[in-house]
N, C-alpha and C positions, 0 to 999 in steps of 0.2 A: 115610310116611317114618320115623316112630318105630319101626314094626315092623321095617323094614329095618335101622335103626341098632341095634335090640335084637339082632337076629341077628348083625349084623356085630361087635358088642361081644363076644358069646359066642365067635365064631370067633377073634377076635384073642386073647382070653384063653387059649384052648386051643391056639393056634398061635403063641405068643409068639416062639419062636426063628426061625420063618420070617419073621416081621415084622422082627425085629431084624437078621437077616442081610440082608434086602432093603434096609433103610435103610443098613447098613454098605456094601454093594456100591454103592448109589447115591451115597453121599458120596464114596467113593474114586474112582468113575468121573468125577464132576463135578470133583473136585480135579485129576485127571490131565488132563482136558480143558482146564481153565483154565491149567494149567502149559504146555500145548502152544499154546494160542491167545493167551495174554497178555491184558493189560487195556488198553483203549483208550477210556477215558472222555474226554469233551470238556469242556475248561475253560470254553468260551464258552457263555453263556446266550443261545441264538439264538431268533429269532422271525421268522416269515414273515408276509407280508400287511400290512406297514407300509412306508411310503416309505423309511425309513433302511436297511432290509435289501433291499428290492426293487431299489434303485438300485445295490447292490453288484456286480451282474452287469455293469452299464454301466461302473462304475469299473474292473472287471477287464478288460473288453474294450477300452475306449477308452484307458485310462491304465496298463494292466498293473499294477494295484495290487489285492492281495487282502487284505481285512480278516481272512480266516480264516488267512492264512499265518502260520506261527510267527514270533514276533519276540522279541528279547531286547535290552534296553537296559542298557548298562553305565554306571553313574554313578561318576565318579572325582572325588574332592574332596580338595584339599590343605587341611589344617587350619592354623590360626594365620595365615590370610591370605596364605599363600605362593603365588606365581604358578605356574601350570602351564607357562607359556611359557619353558621352559628345555630345553637340548639333551638332558640326561639323560632327562627324562620323555618328551620327544617320541620319543626312540629306543625307550623301553620300550613306548610306545603302538603305534608302528609295528611293533615286534617281535610284539606281541600280535595285531595285525591280520594280519600275514604268516603267523603260525603257525596262526591260525584258518582263513584262506583255504586254506592248504596241507593241514592235517591233516583238516579237515572239508569239503573241497571238494565231496564228494558230497551233503552235507546242507545246506550254507550257500549261499545265493544271493548275498548281498551283505554286506560289512562296511564301515562308514564310519569313516574316520579323522577324529576330531573337529577336528583342526587343518585338514584340508582342507575339511570340511563346515561349518566355523565354528560348531560347536555347543559354544561355550565361553561361560561366564557373563561378564558385564561386568567383574566384578572379577578375572577370569582365574584363579580358584581351582578352578573346576569344569568338567568336560567330560562330554559324553555320546557314547558309542560305540554305534551302532545295528547290530544283526545281524538279517538277514532270512533265514529258512529256505526251502528249496524246497518243503517239505511243509506241510500245514495243521498248526496248533498241536497238535491232539490226536494227530497221527501222528509228531511229533518225539520221538525216543527220549530218555528221561530220562537215559540214559547219556551221550548227546551233550551235553545241556545241562549236566550235572554236570561233564563233561570241560572244556567251555569255561570254566565258572566257576572251576575249579581253576587252569587255565592263566592266566587273567586275574589272579586273585588272586596267584599266584606271581610274576608279572611286575610288577604295579603296586602291590599292597598293601604298606604299610610302617607304621612307627610314626606318621608324620604324614600318611599318605594313606589315605583311606577308599574302599573299593570296595563298591558296592551294586548290586543287580540288580532289574529289573522286566521285565514282558512276559507275553504270554499262554501261553508255554511253561512257566511256573512254576506248580506246583500251587497252586490257590487253597484247597483243603480239606485240612487235616491230619487224618489218620485213624490214630491210634496205639493205640486200644483202651482207653485209660485210663478214659474216660467210661463205656464199657460195663462195665468191670470194677467200677467203683464202684457203678454201678446194680445189677448182679447181686449184689454183696455185700450191699447194703441189702435187696434183694428176698429173698435167702436168710435174712437175720436176721428179717424180717417173717414169712416163712412158717414159720420155726422156732418163732416165738412162737405162731402159729396152730395148727400141726400137732403141735408138741412132739416132733418126730422129725427127726433129721438126714437120714435116708434119704428120708423123705417130702418134706421141704423141698428136697432136692436134685433130685428128679425133675422138677419144673417147669423148673428151670434147664437140666437136660440136654436135655429136650424142646425148650425154646425155642432153645437153642444149636444143636442139630442142624437144626431148621427154619430158623434164621438162616443157617447155613453153606450149606445146600443152596440156599436162595433166593438168597443172595448169589452163589454160584457160577453159577447160571443167569443172573443179571443181568450178571455179568462176561463170560460167554460171549456174551451178547447184544451187548456192545460191539463184537464182531468183525463183527457183521452190521448193527447199527443204530447211529445216533448217540444216545448217552445222556449227559446232563449229569453232571458229576462229583458234584454235590451230591445226585444221585439215590441213590447208594450209601449215603451217610450217613443220609438220610431213611429209606431202606428198612431199614437196620440198626436205627435208632431205633424205628420202628413195629413191625417184625417181632419184635424182642426184647421190647418192651412187651406186645403183644397175645399173643405166644407164652407168656409167663409167666402172664399173666392167664387165658387160656383153659385152660391146664394147671391153674391154681389152682382154677377152677370145677369142672373134671372130677374132680380128686382130692377136693375137698370133698364133691361129690355122691356119689362112691364111698364115702367114709367114712360118709355118711348112710345109704346103701343097706345097708351091712353091719351097721348098728346099728338098722335100722328095724323089726326084728321080734325077738320073744323066741327064735325058732328061729334056728339058724345058717343064714345065707344063703350058698349056694355062690358062689365067686368069679366064675365065668363068668356066673351069673345077675345078680349085683350089677353086673357090668360092662355087661351087656346093658341093664339098667335105667338105668344111668348115662348111656350113650350115647343111649338113647331120650329122656332128659329133658335133662340138662346138655349132652349132645352135640348135640342138635338146636338148643338155644339158642346154643351155640358156632358151629354151622354157620350159623345165621341171622345172628348177630352178625358173623361173618367175612365172609359175603356182603355184609352191609350196608357194612362198611368197604371191601371191594373195589369195590362200586358207587360209593361216595363218591370213592375214589381214581381209578378209571377215568373218573369223571365230570369230572375235570380236563381231559380231552380235549375236552370240550364248549366250553371257552374258546377253543380253536383257537390255542394258543400252544405252539410246538414244545417248549421245554424243560419246560414244565409237564406236557405230555402224557407226556414221557419220565419225569419224576419220578413222576407218578401211576401209570403202568404198571409202573415198576420197584418202587415201594412195594407195589403190588397183588400182584406176583409174590412179594414177601417175605411178605405176609399169607397168600397161598395155601399156601405151605409151612409157615407157622406153624400154620394150621388142620389141614393134613395130618398134621403131627407130633403135634398135640394129640389128633387122633382116631384115630391108628394107633400111632405110636411110644410115646406115653405109656401107653395101655392095656397094651401089651406090657411096658413097664417096671413098671407096677403089678402085672401078673401075675407078673413075675419076683421082685419084692420084696414080695409081698403080706403076708408075715408081719411086716414092719416097719410096716405101716400100721395106725394105731390107729382104732377106730370113733369116729364123732363123738358128742357128747353127745346124749341122747334129745331128739327134736324135740318142739315144742309141738303139741298136738292142738287140734282146732277148738273144743273146749269150754273151753279154758283162756284166761286173759287175761294174756299175757306183759307184763312191766313192767320198764323201765329208764328212765334219765333222759331220753334222747332220745325214746324211744317215748311216755313220759308227756306230755312237752311238746307233741309233734306231735299226739298223739291228743286231748289235752285242750284245747290252745290252738292250733288250726290257723291262725286268723287272725293271731295274734301271730307264729307261725312263718313264715308267708308274708311278713309285713311285715319281719321281721328279715333274711330272705334277700334281699328286694328292696332294702333299705337298703344292705346290703353290696355287692351286685352293681352297683347303680346308682352307688354311690360310686366304685367302681373303674372304671366306664365313663367317667366324666367326662373324664379325660385323653385319651381316644380322640378327643375333639372337635377337638384340634389335631394329631392324628397326620398326619405327612407321609411319603409313600411315595417310595422311591428304590431304586437298585440298589447292589450291593456295590462298594466302591472301596478302593484300597490304603491310603488315609489312615486307615481304621478298623481296620487290622490291628494286632496287638501291636507295640510299639516295637522288639522284638528281631528282628522279621521283616525280611529283607533288602528285601522289596518296600516295606515301610513306610519303611525308612531311605532307599531311593531316592526314594520319594514326597516325603518331608520335605526332602531335599536339593534336589530339583528345584523344589519350591515355594519354598524359601528363596532359591535362587540364580537361578532363571529365572522366578519368579512362580508363584502358585497355578494360573494358567491353563495352565501347561505340562503339567499332568496332565489337562486336560480339552479337549484339542485336538479340533476338529471339522473334517470335510471337507465342502465344499459342491460338489456336482456341478450344473453349470448347463446346462440344455438350451436351446440357442439356437434362434431362429426361422429356419428354413431359407429362408423367403421374403424375408428381409431381406438387404441387401448386407453385405459384410464390414465396410465403414465404419460402417454403422448398428449392427451387432452390437458393434463396438468401442466405440461411444459408449454403448451400453446397458451393456456390461461396466464401462466407466469410471464411469458413474453408479451402477451396482449396487455395485461395490466401495467407492466413496466413501461411499455410504449406510451400508453395513455397518461400515466402519472408523470412522465417526463415532458409532456406537452406544456409549452410556455403559458397557456391560459388555464391550466389545471392547478387548483390549490391542493387538493388531495382526493384520494379515493377513500371513502369511509371504511374504516377497519371493520372486519367481520369477526364475530365471536366464534372461537373454536369450541363448540359445545362439547365435543368429545373430550378435549383436554380439561375443560372446566369440570365436567362430570367426574372424570377420573380423579382430579385433585380433591373434589369434595366427598368422594366415597370413603367409607371407613378404612378400606385398604390403603387408599392414597394418603389419608390423614396419618395412619399408623406408620407408613413408610417415611413420611416427612418428619414425624416425631423421632423415629430411630436415627434417621440421617442427621437430625439436629443434635442429638446426643453425641454422635460420633464426631460431628464437627466441633462441638464445644470441648469435648475431651481431647481431641487432637490439638486444639489451640492452647489449652491449659498445659498439656504435657510439654509442648514446645516452649512455653514460658517458664515452666519449672526447671527444665534442663538448663535454661539460661540463669535462673535464680533458684537455687536449691533451698534457700532459707526463707522462701515465701511463706508468709503467715496465712492462717485460715481465712482471715478477713479479706486479705488480698486475693485469695483464691475465689471467695464468694463474689467479689467485685468483678473478677475476670469472667466468672460464669455468667453473671448478669450482662456484662458487656458483650460477650460473644454470642449469648442467646439472642439479644436484640439485633446484633449484626447478622446472625443467621436468618432471623425472621424478616429482616429488611431485604436480604438477598433472595429469600424464598418468594417474598411478595413481588419483587421485580421479575423474577423468573416466571412466576405464575401469570403475572400481567402480560408478559411477553408470550407465554405459551397459550394464553386465553385468546390471543388474536391470531387469526390465520396468516400464514406467510403470504399467501395469495389472497388479496381482499375481495373474494367473491363468495357468494352463497350458492351451493349446488342444489338443484331440485332432487327430489327423492329418487327419481329414475335416472339421474345423472345425464339427462339429455340437454339440460339447460343450466346456465349459470347466470347470476345477477350481480351487478356491481352498482354502487351508488357514487356518483361523481359530483364533486363540488368545484365549480369554476372559480376563478379569481374575480371575475367581473360580474355585474348584476344582469338581470334578465333583459334589460333594454340595450345593453352594450353590444356593439357589432362584434366585439371580441368573443362573446359567448356564442353568437350566431356562427362565426367563423370556426370556432372550436367544434361545434356540432357538425359542420360541413366537413372538417378534417377527419373526424371520427367516422362519418359515413363513407368518406372516400377510402379510409384505412380498412373499413369493413369489407369493401369490394375487393381490395387487394388481398386481404386475409382469406376471404371466401374462395378466391381463385387458387390461392396457394395451399390452403389447409382444409377447406370445406367448412370453416367456422365463420359464423356471421354475427355481427353486433347490430342491435337495433335500439336506438335511444327512444325513451318515452318519458312520461312525466309532463307536468304543465308546460315547462319551458321548451322541451323538445317538440311537443304538440304545437305550441305557438309558432315555432320556427317552421315546422312543416306547413302549417296553415298559411303563413306569410309567403312561403315559396310557391304553394299551389295557387294562391290568389294572384301572385305576380304573373304566373303563366296564364291564368284565366282572364285577367283584365282585358288584354287585347281582343281575345275571342268574343267576350261578352260585349265589348264596345262595337265590334263589327256587326254582331247579331242585332243589337239595339238599333244601330244606325240604318241597317238594311230594312228592318221592320218599319222604322220611322219614314224612310224614303218611300216605301211602297204605300203606306197609309196616306201620306201627304200627296203622293202622285195621284192616287185614286180620288181623293177628296177635292184637290184643286185643279185636276186635269192639266197638270203642268210637270215638266221635268226640271226646269231651272230653279223654280221656287223651292222645291224640296231639297235640291242640291245645296243651295246657299243656306237653307235652314240648317242642314247638317253641318256645314262648315262653321256657321255661327255657333251651333251647339258645341262642337268640339273646342272652339276658342273659349267659350264661357266656362266649360268644364275645367280646362287646364288652367285658366286664370284663377278659378276658385281653388284648385289644387295649390297654386302658387301662394296665394294669400294665406291659406291654411298652413302651409309649410312655414311661412314666415312667422306666424303667430304660435302655433303649437310645437313646432320642432325647433325653430331658431330662437324662439322666446322674444320676438319683437313685440313690444307693448304687453308683455306677459303680466305686469302688475295691473294694467287696465282690465285685462280679461280674467284676472284671478288665477293665473297659471303658476304653480309652485316650481315646476321644473320642466325644461324642454324635453320632449320625448319623441320617438318615431311616430309617424302618422299611423293611425289605425289601419291595419292591413285590409280590413273589409270596407273601409270608408270609400275608396275609389269606386267600387262596384255599386255600393249604395248610392253614391253621388250620381253616377252615370244613370242608374235606373230611375231614381226619383227625379233628378233634374231633367232628364229626357221627357218624362211625363209632363212636368210643369212647363217646360219650354214649349212643348207642343200645344199646351193650353193657350199660351199667349200667341203662338204662331197661328192657331186656328182662329182665335178671336180677332186678330189683326188682319190676316190675309183673307179670311172669309169676307170681311167687310170691304176690303180692297177689290176682291174679285166680284162681289155683288155690285159695287159701283161701276166696275169695268164692264160687266155684262149689260148694264143699263146705258152706258155712254160710249164704250169703246175707246175711252180716253184714259191712258195709263196715268198721266200726270194728275188729272182730276181724281182718279181712283185712289192714288197714294195720298193726296191731300185729304180726301174724304175719310179714308181709313184712319189717318193720324188724328184728325180732329174728333171723329166720333168714337173710335175705339181707344185712342191714346189715353185720355183722362181715366177711363175705367181700368185700363191695363196698368197705368201708373199707380192708381189706388190699390188694385189687386196685388201688384208686386210689392208695394209698401207694406201691405198686410202680411204677405208671405215673409218678407224680411223681418217684420216685427215678431211674428210667431216663431220663426226659426231662430232669429237673433236672440229672443228672450231665453232660449235654451242655452245660449252661451253663458248665461248667469248661473247655470247649474254647477254644483260643486264637483260632480263626477266628470272626469276628463273625457270619458267616452262620449257622453251626451254633449258636453261642451264642444268637442271637435266636430260632431255631426251638425250641431246648431250653427257653428261658424261657417262650415263648409257649405251647407245648404243656403244660408242667408246670403253669403257672398256669391254663390252660384246664381241665385235668383236676381241679385243686384246686377251682375254682369250680363246675364242673359236677357233680362227684361229691358234694361235701360240702354245697353250698348249694342245688343243684337236685334231684338224684336222691334224696338222703337227707333233704331238708327240704321244698323247694318242691313236688315232685311228690306225695309221700305226704300232705302237708298239704292240697293241693287235692283229692286223692281223698277224704280224710276229710271235707272241707268240703262237697263236692258230693254225696256219698252215692250214692243210687240213679241220679242223672243220669249218673254216669260210665259206667254199663253199658248205657245205652240204645243199641240198634243193631237195625235191622230184621231180624227173624228170629232174633235171638240167644236162646239158651235161658236165659241168665242174666237176661233181662228180667223173669222171673217172680218174682225175689226181692224182698222188701221189707225195708227197714231197720226 
């Protein structure tokens, strides 16, 4: 492969304009295609193969409710305790409902008037208007959503009235480019320090950006053919930009080394051939490793993780292609601006600097220091709790956060964590028996300490009967009899009652009767058992409102108790309850991910061990590489728990409220950090092995690797930390937590594992590092 890359490098150098034009045409073609197809990222993090999602088909078929359908909730709050029950505001709300129904009739399925649906808070200051769209959330046009928001605000918002929005049609991930800009600026400064040339420092940025844009365009085009979660684009950008800059950095640095490696002038094409044969093969190996790790997310068999992994892998593919093709063409174009690297250390010399001296002379102490730091930061991971994104963790200026807070304040925290229970009835039992089971079932759930209420269900039969002409006539006759009976009783007590007194009594008892009837009708209009039956009476549905919010462990424990109760009920009566809805799905996702994390970790580490064993022809080096990888991963979990969950330094990181760690963050961390850790492992250990093969001296090999690869790895790691860390500035907590976790992971892995722990163990183990059956380096002795 190295010979092929060597020839390829020479060809690119001599055909730079062909390569540059090819990239230009490809970028333009992709941009045009995206403009024509549009973007259709999915806001919902879906998962199949769990009860809460499998039951959604039944929910749609039997009750005509789709969890995927676009929804928008309008929260209207009168401040200063002013009631919404006034003619003026009722008219404004009705106007908004009518306008939405008329103007967006092709897009909107239903719009509920809060006064008719009784979605008004007890203090009468807050109301909720629900809008359901005909299409799934990811297919609802943002133009339509924005238009509805503007219309509602213009009608209802005022000095004393707040209007906020929530729903699955609102974008959950903000993507404004500020984080990337900050990361690239820091990366440019770091490379300027390393290369001491503006042009040379700018080339990795250009190469990474072109790779990023092409990869992102392919991902966006893919949304027209496949379902892709919206968070996938941000993760793809994050990883593609970071590895793109790093790969370009390694290639340019090696090119500078090649043109300074001889007293004679080395032709540019020859230097480029040698560069791709050495650094290029390492970049290719590292890139393939990252891609394998990302594609490996599909092994967990969770839909959105597969989408995230494949999208990010596409980004890395184009980052590698750009580094191996576009960058060499740019180097050839601007070759005169690239300064040769300082003369390299030869095998007979003993390089020395502070880090090198400490590790080479005190390997045990170096290992102990790195372990103390890593284990210390691992400790908070012991109480890490996993969960899914929720609106309560969004920035306070977000309309979704405002709607969440208002609903929690006025309707209770559980209003944001509603769950739907789909009940499969035993078809072998009679209707009466099933009614008794439903009565017992709903009573059991309603009495649970974490349940606020089961949403009442309208008795359509009773309402229809009361509104029918026969029902109205019956009520009218009963009213006359009631009034007459009351007046006769009063006249028996007072036979001298005047006609005016009789009229007053008629009015009094008529109002009294109407009030009683209203109360009776309201009671009759609600089913005694709060469930809705399907037409075939095979299923029933209940809506459950917990006391706590979606992030609370009490809500999670409630779902677990209901699932356990369902198993008992199924054994006893053949009736089964399945919870669904956003919160139930999130709980199922978290549980499945908790089970999947250990399996995925083992798979990734086995793959890494095999790849490194083949590459370095060693057993011990891959073993300690995996130990170090595990330490750095759990250390990053610990610091992420401290910041995101425990709220340490939350004001510094712009975190409004502590929340559980994203359930899918550990597997993303393991997949991504594995790939990046292997990058640094390859660049450091391959240089150590190269020096060892030349000298047979492990001590000199470690020193050489630290001096030659160390500065580049430090710069590369700082770039990674800058790119990932810049995402910690994002307002969205999902992106913020990923940025913090990846930045801290790179910090721990690069500086405490690859630059300290790994070289120190190699130095300490000496010849044992290189034992491998049939390996030529087994002949060397220390």
